[in-house]
N, C-alpha and C positions, 0 to 999 in steps of 0.2 A: 823089159821085165819090170813088173810092179812090185813094190815092197809094202807090205802092211806094217803099219806102226803098232808095236805092241805096247800096251800100257801095263806097267808094273803095279800091281795092287799095293796100296798103302796099308800097313798094319798099324792100327791105332791101339794104344794101350794107356788107359787112364787110371790104372790101379794105384800108381804112385802119386797121382795128382792130389794136392792138398794146399789150398790157400784159405782155409777156414780160419776165422779168428779163434784165439785161445781163450779159455775162461779167465775171469779176472782174479788175479792172485797177488800176494805180497809176501814179505819175509816172515810175517808173524804166524803163530800157530792157531789163531782163531779160525772158526769155521763159519761159512756163510749160512744164513738162516732162510734164504729164499725157498719157498715151497714147503717148509716144515709145518705150515698150518693146514696143509692138505695132503701131504705124503710123508712117510718116514724116510730116513736116509737110505734104507735098503730099497724102498720102492723107487726113490729118485735114481739110485744106481741102476736098477733094472730098466727104468725108463730110458736112461742114457745109453745103456747097452743095446737096447732094441733099436734106437735111432742110429747108433753107430753102425749096427749090422745092416740097416736099410741103406745107409750112405754107402757102405762098402759094396753092397750088391749093385747099387745104381752105377757106381764108378766102374765096376767090372763089366757092366753091360754097354758102356759107351763105345761108339764105334762109327762105322761108315754112315749109318742113317743119321746120326747127329751132325756129322760133317756135311752131309748133303743138305740137311735142313738149313743150317746157318748160311751156307752158300746160296741156297735158293732164296732165302729171305733177302740176302744182299742184292741178288739180281732183281728181285721185285722192287726193292727200295730204289735201286739205280734207275730202272725203267720208269718208275713213278716220278722220279725227279726230272728225268729227261722229258717225259711227256708233259709234266707239269710246267716246266720252263717254256716248252713250246706253246702250251696253252695260254699262258699269261702274256705271250707276245701276239695274241689275237684280240686286243681290246675292242676291235671293231665288230666282233661277233660274240655276243655275251655268253651263249651256251658253252663254247669251247674255252672262253676266258674263265668262267666260273669253274668249269671242270678242271682247268689248269690250276686254279687256287686249291681246289680240293685234293688233287693229285700231289701237289707240292707239299701241302700240309700232311698228307698221308706219308710221303717219303720222309719228312722230318720226324714224324712220330715213330716210324719204324726204325730210323737211324738212331734216334735217341734212346728208345725203349728196348726193343728186341735185339738191336745190334750193339749200340754204344754202351749202354748201361751194363749189359750182360758180358760183353767182350772185356770191358775194363775191370770186371770182377775176376777176370782170369778164367771164365767158364770154359773157354775153348783153347787154353794154352797147351793142353795135352796134344793138340793137333800139330803143334810146331809149325804153324802157318804164320809168316810175318805180317800178313794183312789183317789178321785177327788176333794178334798178340796183345794181351792186356797191358803189357808194359809200354808198348809203342803207340797204341791206338789213340787217336785224337778225334773227338766227336764234333758234330756240326752244332756247336753251342758256344756261347760267349764265355762259359766257365772253362778254364784250363783243366785238362784231364788230370794233371799231376796234383793239383790242389783239391779237386773234387774227390780223387781217390783217397787222399789223406783224410778228408773230412767225412767221407761216406764209407768207403771200404774199411778203414781202420777205426776212426772214432765212433761212427754210428753203429757199425756191426759188432764192434768189440764191446762197447759200453751201452748197448741198446736200452733206451729209456731209463738210464741212470741219471738222476738229476745232478747237474754240475759237470757231467762228463760227456753225455750225448748232447751235442749242440743242435741236433735236429729237433729237439723238443721245442716247438714253437718258432724255430729258426731265428731266435733272438728278437723276434718282432711280435709274436702272438702269445697270449696266455692261453694254453690249451690244457692245463692240468692244475688241480687245486694246490699242489705243492710249490708251484711257481709263485714268486712274489708278484703282487699286483702293483702296477704303476699307472698313473693317469692316462697314458697313451693306450692302455688296454681297453678303455672305454670304446675305442674304435676298432675292436677286434674284427668284426665282420667287414667293415669297409677296407681295413688293412689287408685282410685275407683276400678280398676281391682284387685289389691292386696287385698283390703278390701273384695271384692266379694269372692275371693278364700278362705280367712281365716276369714270369717265373724264372726263365733262364738268367735274367739279370740279377734276380734275388739269389740264385744259386752261386753266381759269380761273386757277388758281394759277400755272401756267406763264407766262401772259400778264402777270403782275405783274412778272416778271423781277427778283425779289428779290435774286438773286445779283449782278446788275449794280449794284443800288443799294448793297448792302453793300460791294462792291469800289470804289465811288466812280465807276463808269462811268455812273451815272444821277443826275440832280439830285433833290433832295428834292421839289421842286415836281412833277416828272414822276411820281415814285413815288406821291405823294399823289393826283395826278389819276387814276392807274391804279387805286388803291385805291377811290376814289370811284366810278369807273365800274363796277368789279367788284361793289361793295356794292349799287349801284343796280340792276344787272342781276340780281344774286342775289335781292334783295328782290322784284323783279317776277316772277321765275320761281317763287319759293317761294309768293308770294301767289296766283299763278294756279293752280299745280298742287296745292299742299298746304293752301291756306286757302279760296279762293273756291269750288272745286267741292265739297270736303267740307262747307262751310257750306250750299251748295245742297242737299246730301244730307240735311240736317236734316229736310227735308220728308218723307223716307221713314221717319223714326223711328216715327210712329204705326202704320205698316203693317208695317215690318220689325223695328224694335227699335233700341235705343240704338247698336248696332254699325254701322249703315248708313253714317254718315260715315267711320268707320274703314275700312270696306271700300272706299269710293271713294278714300280717301287711299292705302291699301295698293295698290290696283290701279294708281293713277297712278305710285307708286313703282316697282312691278314693270315698268311700261311704260318708264320711264326707264332702269331697269337693263338691259332688253332692248336698248334703243338703245345704251347705253354699251358693253355687251359686243360687239355687232356692230361698232360703230365701231372699237373697240380692235383687234379681230381683223383687220379689213380693213387698218387702218393699219400694224399691226406686221408682218403678212404681206407687205406691200408695201415695207417699209423695212429689215427686220432679219434676213432669212434669211442663212445662212452665206456665200453667194456674193456678197452685196452688199458693195461696197468703200467705204472711207473714204479721206480725203485730208488732206494738210497744206496750210496756207495757201501756203507757199513754192512748192509744185509747181503750184498753181492760179493764182497771181497772173500777170496779163497773158496769160491764156489766150485762144486764138482762139475763134471761134464753133464750129468743129468740136470743139475741146477741151471747150468748155462742154457741147455736146450729148453728148460721150462721157462726161463726168462724170455727167450725168443718167442715161445708160443704165446705167453701171456701178454707180450708187448706188441703183438701184430694182429691184423685182421684180414680176412679174405673177402673178395668180391665175386659173387657167382655170375656166370654168364656163358655165352657160346664160345666155340673154339676161335672164331675170328676176333671176338672181344678179347680173349686171353692173349692172342698173338699181338694185337694192337697195344695191349698193356705191357708188352714185354714179358708176359706171364707174371708180372708183379701183382696181378689180381690174386695170385697165390702168394701173398706176402708172408704168410706163416711159413710155407715151404722155403721161400727165399731166405728168410732169417735163420731157419734151421740149417739150410745147405746153400749158402750164398755163392759157392764156387762150382756148383753142379749146373750144367746147362738148363736154363729155365724151361725149355720145352719139355723137360722131364717132370716138372712140378705137378701137372695134372695127374700123372701116373702115380707118383709117390704120395700124393694127397690122399688117395683112397686108403693106403696102409697107415698113414699118419692119423687119419680120423679113427681108424680101428684101434690103434695104440692108445689114443686119447680116451676113447670110450672104455677100453679095458681098465685104464688107470683112473677113470672118473674125472678126467680133465676137460676143461672147456675148449671148444674149437670155434672161434668167432668167425662166422661167415654170414653173408647176406647179399641181397641185391644192391646194386650201386645206389639206388634211390634211398634204401634203408640206411646204408653206411654214410651217405652224404648228409642226410637229414640229421643223423646222430652227431656228425662233425659240426654242422651248423649250430645245433643246440648247445654243444660244448663251447663253441666260440662265444655264443651269446651269453651263456651262463657265467663263464669265467671272465667276461668283459666287465661285469658289474663289480663295483667295489665291495670286497668282503667285509663283514662286520668284525671279524677277528683281526686285531691290530698286528698280530704276528705274521699275517699274510699280506700286509700292506708294505711294499718294498721300502718306502722312505719314512716309515714310522720308527720312533725310537726303539720300540719293542723288537721290530724286525731286524734293525741294524744290530742290536745287542745279540740277538739269536745268531745271526750270521757271523758276528765276531767270535762268539763262543765256539761255533763249529770250526772256524779257521784255527783257533787256538788248539782245539782238540785234535785237529788233523795234523798240526805241526808237532804236537806232543807224540802222536802215534808214529809219525815219521822218525822222530828222534829215537823212540824206543826200538823201532825196526833197525835203524842204523847201529844202535848199541848192540843189538842181538847179532848182527852180521859182522861186527868189528872183531 
């Protein structure tokens, strides 16, 4: 007698899913001023209500198709890695060797962008699948997931483009906005950006250490040591996997190929990582730093409404137009506007919601920054070149007496504001 195995259908419900950042607020009764130059408070509230409704409709429609999609992408990524690893073990036949490098680079792009980045945003937590649980997932990257999520999911997505709060503005290395103080190292904006592009995963790992906060006394020694330990442990694991384990396995090829076989495997893996780094850098920079993208001060964002928070995300992001495969390879972060508006909704839905968001922006007379990758990349390069030159205004030169006095005055004003807030809540 044969028995058929019955599959119990899974019922997915994402209506209660919410890992979106909250608007910036404090204990004072002042109101944020973001957007008041282009909309009234009533219009901002209407704008926020429309986007909240779109978000809810999207959450209600999540289900089996979304689960099937992410699992299909994972299978494609895994097979790309398997075939890529096999390919780079054929250095004696360059067509399959080159194909292996390309497939390995493709697998790393998919894993970092459409899988790792989006899973760690909690976009698929409503599935209750431990393999794609945002709290447990660890990506194929030297940056530890825990520290990346704090710097990216929390700091960047909460304080998007707010000077002094969003550490992703220039990544502490580049001057990408006029309001950033200029220092002599910014003369090398373009070369520094090129180096960052080639070794982007290492830059992200270093960024997650938040060394600047530690040196300023804003982070305890214990926390900094813990971050260093996590970074070293993750780096060891990645280096051993990519640059030790597989080259050692390639020693078996030496009798047939020659002494250089392990070096060929090591070099192929290095190139695959470089491919991933360049692609990731281009997508992220084209989505965050074209000329029309706006930045903000903390004062104008504090106690913002939901509509103002949405507006800040819209004005602080840019999209890249392209084909469906292009969007998948970007992790759908080519829809950076939609990602900043709805960071915890599966990114595969961004092309769908983008049409309605554009309509909403058109009705409210709001800009929607999008363009081809060549357009956005050229804009970023021009920004880097322009802001690399020393400004004539001494208040914009970081080590000038005027600039130091201005920063000191801002710190004192911030302390006074905190004291007033503590007094009000006491």
